[in-house]
PDBQT receptor file of N, H, CA, C and O in Angstrom, charges set to zero:
ATOM      1  N   MET A   1     -72.048  21.430 -78.927  1.00  0.00    +0.000 N 
ATOM      2  CA  MET A   1     -70.634  21.554 -79.313  1.00  0.00    +0.000 C 
ATOM      3  C   MET A   1     -69.742  21.069 -78.173  1.00  0.00    +0.000 C 
ATOM      4  O   MET A   1     -69.333  21.847 -77.312  1.00  0.00    +0.000 OA
ATOM      5  N   ASN A   2     -69.450  19.773 -78.183  1.00  0.00    +0.000 N 
ATOM      6  H   ASN A   2     -69.783  19.141 -78.882  1.00  0.00    +0.000 HD
ATOM      7  CA  ASN A   2     -68.615  19.193 -77.127  1.00  0.00    +0.000 C 
ATOM      8  C   ASN A   2     -67.213  19.017 -77.677  1.00  0.00    +0.000 C 
ATOM      9  O   ASN A   2     -66.809  17.915 -78.047  1.00  0.00    +0.000 OA
ATOM     10  N   ASN A   3     -66.476  20.117 -77.727  1.00  0.00    +0.000 N 
ATOM     11  H   ASN A   3     -66.803  21.013 -77.426  1.00  0.00    +0.000 HD
ATOM     12  CA  ASN A   3     -65.121  20.084 -78.290  1.00  0.00    +0.000 C 
ATOM     13  C   ASN A   3     -64.107  19.904 -77.171  1.00  0.00    +0.000 C 
ATOM     14  O   ASN A   3     -64.049  20.730 -76.260  1.00  0.00    +0.000 OA
ATOM     15  N   PRO A   4     -63.308  18.846 -77.217  1.00  0.00    +0.000 N 
ATOM     16  CA  PRO A   4     -62.317  18.588 -76.144  1.00  0.00    +0.000 C 
ATOM     17  C   PRO A   4     -61.345  19.745 -75.982  1.00  0.00    +0.000 C 
ATOM     18  O   PRO A   4     -60.919  20.046 -74.867  1.00  0.00    +0.000 OA
ATOM     19  N   VAL A   5     -60.986  20.400 -77.092  1.00  0.00    +0.000 N 
ATOM     20  H   VAL A   5     -61.332  20.155 -77.998  1.00  0.00    +0.000 HD
ATOM     21  CA  VAL A   5     -60.026  21.508 -77.014  1.00  0.00    +0.000 C 
ATOM     22  C   VAL A   5     -60.628  22.661 -76.219  1.00  0.00    +0.000 C 
ATOM     23  O   VAL A   5     -59.946  23.281 -75.404  1.00  0.00    +0.000 OA
ATOM     24  N   VAL A   6     -61.906  22.946 -76.459  1.00  0.00    +0.000 N 
ATOM     25  H   VAL A   6     -62.460  22.442 -77.121  1.00  0.00    +0.000 HD
ATOM     26  CA  VAL A   6     -62.577  24.025 -75.727  1.00  0.00    +0.000 C 
ATOM     27  C   VAL A   6     -62.633  23.684 -74.244  1.00  0.00    +0.000 C 
ATOM     28  O   VAL A   6     -62.462  24.558 -73.393  1.00  0.00    +0.000 OA
ATOM     29  N   GLY A   7     -62.873  22.416 -73.936  1.00  0.00    +0.000 N 
ATOM     30  H   GLY A   7     -63.012  21.707 -74.627  1.00  0.00    +0.000 HD
ATOM     31  CA  GLY A   7     -62.917  21.988 -72.536  1.00  0.00    +0.000 C 
ATOM     32  C   GLY A   7     -61.565  22.170 -71.863  1.00  0.00    +0.000 C 
ATOM     33  O   GLY A   7     -61.492  22.589 -70.708  1.00  0.00    +0.000 OA
ATOM     34  N   ILE A   8     -60.494  21.854 -72.588  1.00  0.00    +0.000 N 
ATOM     35  H   ILE A   8     -60.554  21.514 -73.526  1.00  0.00    +0.000 HD
ATOM     36  CA  ILE A   8     -59.146  22.000 -72.025  1.00  0.00    +0.000 C 
ATOM     37  C   ILE A   8     -58.829  23.475 -71.802  1.00  0.00    +0.000 C 
ATOM     38  O   ILE A   8     -58.267  23.850 -70.772  1.00  0.00    +0.000 OA
ATOM     39  N   VAL A   9     -59.197  24.312 -72.780  1.00  0.00    +0.000 N 
ATOM     40  H   VAL A   9     -59.653  24.008 -73.616  1.00  0.00    +0.000 HD
ATOM     41  CA  VAL A   9     -58.935  25.754 -72.657  1.00  0.00    +0.000 C 
ATOM     42  C   VAL A   9     -59.722  26.332 -71.487  1.00  0.00    +0.000 C 
ATOM     43  O   VAL A   9     -59.189  27.116 -70.702  1.00  0.00    +0.000 OA
ATOM     44  N   ASN A  10     -60.992  25.945 -71.369  1.00  0.00    +0.000 N 
ATOM     45  H   ASN A  10     -61.426  25.308 -72.006  1.00  0.00    +0.000 HD
ATOM     46  CA  ASN A  10     -61.812  26.441 -70.262  1.00  0.00    +0.000 C 
ATOM     47  C   ASN A  10     -61.244  25.983 -68.926  1.00  0.00    +0.000 C 
ATOM     48  O   ASN A  10     -61.202  26.761 -67.973  1.00  0.00    +0.000 OA
ATOM     49  N   ALA A  11     -60.808  24.732 -68.845  1.00  0.00    +0.000 N 
ATOM     50  H   ALA A  11     -60.843  24.100 -69.619  1.00  0.00    +0.000 HD
ATOM     51  CA  ALA A  11     -60.239  24.210 -67.602  1.00  0.00    +0.000 C 
ATOM     52  C   ALA A  11     -58.974  24.977 -67.240  1.00  0.00    +0.000 C 
ATOM     53  O   ALA A  11     -58.725  25.253 -66.067  1.00  0.00    +0.000 OA
ATOM     54  N   THR A  12     -58.173  25.322 -68.249  1.00  0.00    +0.000 N 
ATOM     55  H   THR A  12     -58.374  25.097 -69.202  1.00  0.00    +0.000 HD
ATOM     56  CA  THR A  12     -56.934  26.060 -67.990  1.00  0.00    +0.000 C 
ATOM     57  C   THR A  12     -57.241  27.472 -67.528  1.00  0.00    +0.000 C 
ATOM     58  O   THR A  12     -56.635  27.960 -66.573  1.00  0.00    +0.000 OA
ATOM     59  N   LEU A  13     -58.181  28.136 -68.200  1.00  0.00    +0.000 N 
ATOM     60  H   LEU A  13     -58.672  27.740 -68.975  1.00  0.00    +0.000 HD
ATOM     61  CA  LEU A  13     -58.511  29.525 -67.857  1.00  0.00    +0.000 C 
ATOM     62  C   LEU A  13     -59.116  29.601 -66.461  1.00  0.00    +0.000 C 
ATOM     63  O   LEU A  13     -58.903  30.581 -65.747  1.00  0.00    +0.000 OA
ATOM     64  N   PHE A  14     -59.874  28.569 -66.061  1.00  0.00    +0.000 N 
ATOM     65  H   PHE A  14     -60.047  27.772 -66.641  1.00  0.00    +0.000 HD
ATOM     66  CA  PHE A  14     -60.496  28.597 -64.742  1.00  0.00    +0.000 C 
ATOM     67  C   PHE A  14     -59.548  28.100 -63.661  1.00  0.00    +0.000 C 
ATOM     68  O   PHE A  14     -59.677  28.491 -62.501  1.00  0.00    +0.000 OA
ATOM     69  N   SER A  15     -58.592  27.239 -64.026  1.00  0.00    +0.000 N 
ATOM     70  H   SER A  15     -58.487  26.922 -64.969  1.00  0.00    +0.000 HD
ATOM     71  CA  SER A  15     -57.684  26.673 -63.028  1.00  0.00    +0.000 C 
ATOM     72  C   SER A  15     -56.608  27.674 -62.629  1.00  0.00    +0.000 C 
ATOM     73  O   SER A  15     -56.136  27.651 -61.493  1.00  0.00    +0.000 OA
ATOM     74  N   ILE A  16     -56.213  28.557 -63.553  1.00  0.00    +0.000 N 
ATOM     75  H   ILE A  16     -56.597  28.576 -64.476  1.00  0.00    +0.000 HD
ATOM     76  CA  ILE A  16     -55.173  29.545 -63.237  1.00  0.00    +0.000 C 
ATOM     77  C   ILE A  16     -55.640  30.506 -62.135  1.00  0.00    +0.000 C 
ATOM     78  O   ILE A  16     -54.915  30.680 -61.155  1.00  0.00    +0.000 OA
ATOM     79  N   PRO A  17     -56.817  31.138 -62.251  1.00  0.00    +0.000 N 
ATOM     80  CA  PRO A  17     -57.277  32.011 -61.169  1.00  0.00    +0.000 C 
ATOM     81  C   PRO A  17     -57.520  31.221 -59.881  1.00  0.00    +0.000 C 
ATOM     82  O   PRO A  17     -57.303  31.732 -58.783  1.00  0.00    +0.000 OA
ATOM     83  N   LEU A  18     -57.973  29.965 -60.025  1.00  0.00    +0.000 N 
ATOM     84  H   LEU A  18     -58.149  29.550 -60.917  1.00  0.00    +0.000 HD
ATOM     85  CA  LEU A  18     -58.241  29.146 -58.844  1.00  0.00    +0.000 C 
ATOM     86  C   LEU A  18     -56.961  28.898 -58.068  1.00  0.00    +0.000 C 
ATOM     87  O   LEU A  18     -56.935  29.063 -56.848  1.00  0.00    +0.000 OA
ATOM     88  N   TRP A  19     -55.885  28.500 -58.764  1.00  0.00    +0.000 N 
ATOM     89  H   TRP A  19     -55.905  28.366 -59.755  1.00  0.00    +0.000 HD
ATOM     90  CA  TRP A  19     -54.599  28.276 -58.096  1.00  0.00    +0.000 C 
ATOM     91  C   TRP A  19     -54.052  29.582 -57.556  1.00  0.00    +0.000 C 
ATOM     92  O   TRP A  19     -53.374  29.592 -56.529  1.00  0.00    +0.000 OA
ATOM     93  N   GLY A  20     -54.343  30.708 -58.249  1.00  0.00    +0.000 N 
ATOM     94  H   GLY A  20     -54.894  30.700 -59.084  1.00  0.00    +0.000 HD
ATOM     95  CA  GLY A  20     -53.889  32.016 -57.774  1.00  0.00    +0.000 C 
ATOM     96  C   GLY A  20     -54.537  32.355 -56.443  1.00  0.00    +0.000 C 
ATOM     97  O   GLY A  20     -53.879  32.866 -55.537  1.00  0.00    +0.000 OA
ATOM     98  N   ILE A  21     -55.839  32.067 -56.326  1.00  0.00    +0.000 N 
ATOM     99  H   ILE A  21     -56.374  31.652 -57.062  1.00  0.00    +0.000 HD
ATOM    100  CA  ILE A  21     -56.553  32.331 -55.071  1.00  0.00    +0.000 C 
ATOM    101  C   ILE A  21     -56.034  31.412 -53.974  1.00  0.00    +0.000 C 
ATOM    102  O   ILE A  21     -55.858  31.846 -52.836  1.00  0.00    +0.000 OA
ATOM    103  N   ILE A  22     -55.786  30.142 -54.303  1.00  0.00    +0.000 N 
ATOM    104  H   ILE A  22     -55.929  29.789 -55.228  1.00  0.00    +0.000 HD
ATOM    105  CA  ILE A  22     -55.274  29.191 -53.311  1.00  0.00    +0.000 C 
ATOM    106  C   ILE A  22     -53.894  29.626 -52.830  1.00  0.00    +0.000 C 
ATOM    107  O   ILE A  22     -53.620  29.612 -51.631  1.00  0.00    +0.000 OA
ATOM    108  N   TYR A  23     -53.024  30.014 -53.768  1.00  0.00    +0.000 N 
ATOM    109  H   TYR A  23     -53.247  30.025 -54.743  1.00  0.00    +0.000 HD
ATOM    110  CA  TYR A  23     -51.671  30.447 -53.399  1.00  0.00    +0.000 C 
ATOM    111  C   TYR A  23     -51.736  31.714 -52.555  1.00  0.00    +0.000 C 
ATOM    112  O   TYR A  23     -50.980  31.867 -51.596  1.00  0.00    +0.000 OA
ATOM    113  N   PHE A  24     -52.642  32.620 -52.916  1.00  0.00    +0.000 N 
ATOM    114  H   PHE A  24     -53.256  32.495 -53.695  1.00  0.00    +0.000 HD
ATOM    115  CA  PHE A  24     -52.793  33.875 -52.178  1.00  0.00    +0.000 C 
ATOM    116  C   PHE A  24     -53.268  33.596 -50.754  1.00  0.00    +0.000 C 
ATOM    117  O   PHE A  24     -52.766  34.188 -49.798  1.00  0.00    +0.000 OA
ATOM    118  N   GLY A  25     -54.238  32.691 -50.619  1.00  0.00    +0.000 N 
ATOM    119  H   GLY A  25     -54.646  32.210 -51.395  1.00  0.00    +0.000 HD
ATOM    120  CA  GLY A  25     -54.762  32.357 -49.295  1.00  0.00    +0.000 C 
ATOM    121  C   GLY A  25     -53.717  31.643 -48.449  1.00  0.00    +0.000 C 
ATOM    122  O   GLY A  25     -53.604  31.902 -47.251  1.00  0.00    +0.000 OA
ATOM    123  N   VAL A  26     -52.952  30.743 -49.069  1.00  0.00    +0.000 N 
ATOM    124  H   VAL A  26     -53.044  30.532 -50.042  1.00  0.00    +0.000 HD
ATOM    125  CA  VAL A  26     -51.923  30.006 -48.327  1.00  0.00    +0.000 C 
ATOM    126  C   VAL A  26     -50.813  30.946 -47.875  1.00  0.00    +0.000 C 
ATOM    127  O   VAL A  26     -50.297  30.810 -46.766  1.00  0.00    +0.000 OA
ATOM    128  N   SER A  27     -50.442  31.902 -48.729  1.00  0.00    +0.000 N 
ATOM    129  H   SER A  27     -50.861  32.013 -49.630  1.00  0.00    +0.000 HD
ATOM    130  CA  SER A  27     -49.366  32.836 -48.376  1.00  0.00    +0.000 C 
ATOM    131  C   SER A  27     -49.788  33.707 -47.196  1.00  0.00    +0.000 C 
ATOM    132  O   SER A  27     -48.965  34.044 -46.345  1.00  0.00    +0.000 OA
ATOM    133  N   ILE A  28     -51.072  34.071 -47.145  1.00  0.00    +0.000 N 
ATOM    134  H   ILE A  28     -51.741  33.797 -47.837  1.00  0.00    +0.000 HD
ATOM    135  CA  ILE A  28     -51.558  34.875 -46.012  1.00  0.00    +0.000 C 
ATOM    136  C   ILE A  28     -51.642  34.001 -44.759  1.00  0.00    +0.000 C 
ATOM    137  O   ILE A  28     -51.298  34.437 -43.660  1.00  0.00    +0.000 OA
ATOM    138  N   PHE A  29     -52.104  32.757 -44.941  1.00  0.00    +0.000 N 
ATOM    139  H   PHE A  29     -52.383  32.402 -45.833  1.00  0.00    +0.000 HD
ATOM    140  CA  PHE A  29     -52.256  31.859 -43.799  1.00  0.00    +0.000 C 
ATOM    141  C   PHE A  29     -50.903  31.564 -43.162  1.00  0.00    +0.000 C 
ATOM    142  O   PHE A  29     -50.796  31.473 -41.939  1.00  0.00    +0.000 OA
ATOM    143  N   ILE A  30     -49.875  31.415 -43.986  1.00  0.00    +0.000 N 
ATOM    144  H   ILE A  30     -49.962  31.489 -44.979  1.00  0.00    +0.000 HD
ATOM    145  CA  ILE A  30     -48.540  31.138 -43.461  1.00  0.00    +0.000 C 
ATOM    146  C   ILE A  30     -47.926  32.446 -42.988  1.00  0.00    +0.000 C 
ATOM    147  O   ILE A  30     -46.795  32.457 -42.503  1.00  0.00    +0.000 OA
TER     148      ILE A  30
Protein backbone atom coordinates (compact mmCIF):
# COMPACT_ATOMS: atom_id res chain seq x y z
CA MET A 1 0.00 0.00 0.00
CA ASN A 2 2.08 2.89 -1.32
CA ASN A 3 -0.40 5.72 -0.85
CA PRO A 4 1.09 9.22 -1.37
CA VAL A 5 -1.45 10.71 1.06
CA VAL A 6 -0.36 8.32 3.82
CA GLY A 7 3.26 9.23 3.13
CA ILE A 8 2.47 12.94 3.41
CA VAL A 9 0.53 12.42 6.65
CA ASN A 10 3.34 10.31 8.13
CA ALA A 11 5.94 12.90 7.11
CA THR A 12 3.86 15.65 8.74
CA LEU A 13 3.28 13.70 11.97
CA PHE A 14 6.99 12.88 12.24
CA SER A 15 8.25 16.32 11.17
CA ILE A 16 6.24 18.22 13.80
CA PRO A 17 7.88 16.49 16.82
CA LEU A 18 11.24 16.68 15.03
CA TRP A 19 11.00 20.46 14.58
CA GLY A 20 9.74 20.69 18.18
CA ILE A 21 12.88 18.93 19.43
CA ILE A 22 15.10 21.11 17.22
CA TYR A 23 13.40 24.31 18.43
CA PHE A 24 13.64 23.12 22.04
CA GLY A 25 17.35 22.33 21.68
CA VAL A 26 18.09 25.64 19.93
CA SER A 27 16.22 27.63 22.59
CA ILE A 28 18.30 25.97 25.32
CA PHE A 29 21.52 26.40 23.35
CA ILE A 30 20.86 30.11 22.89
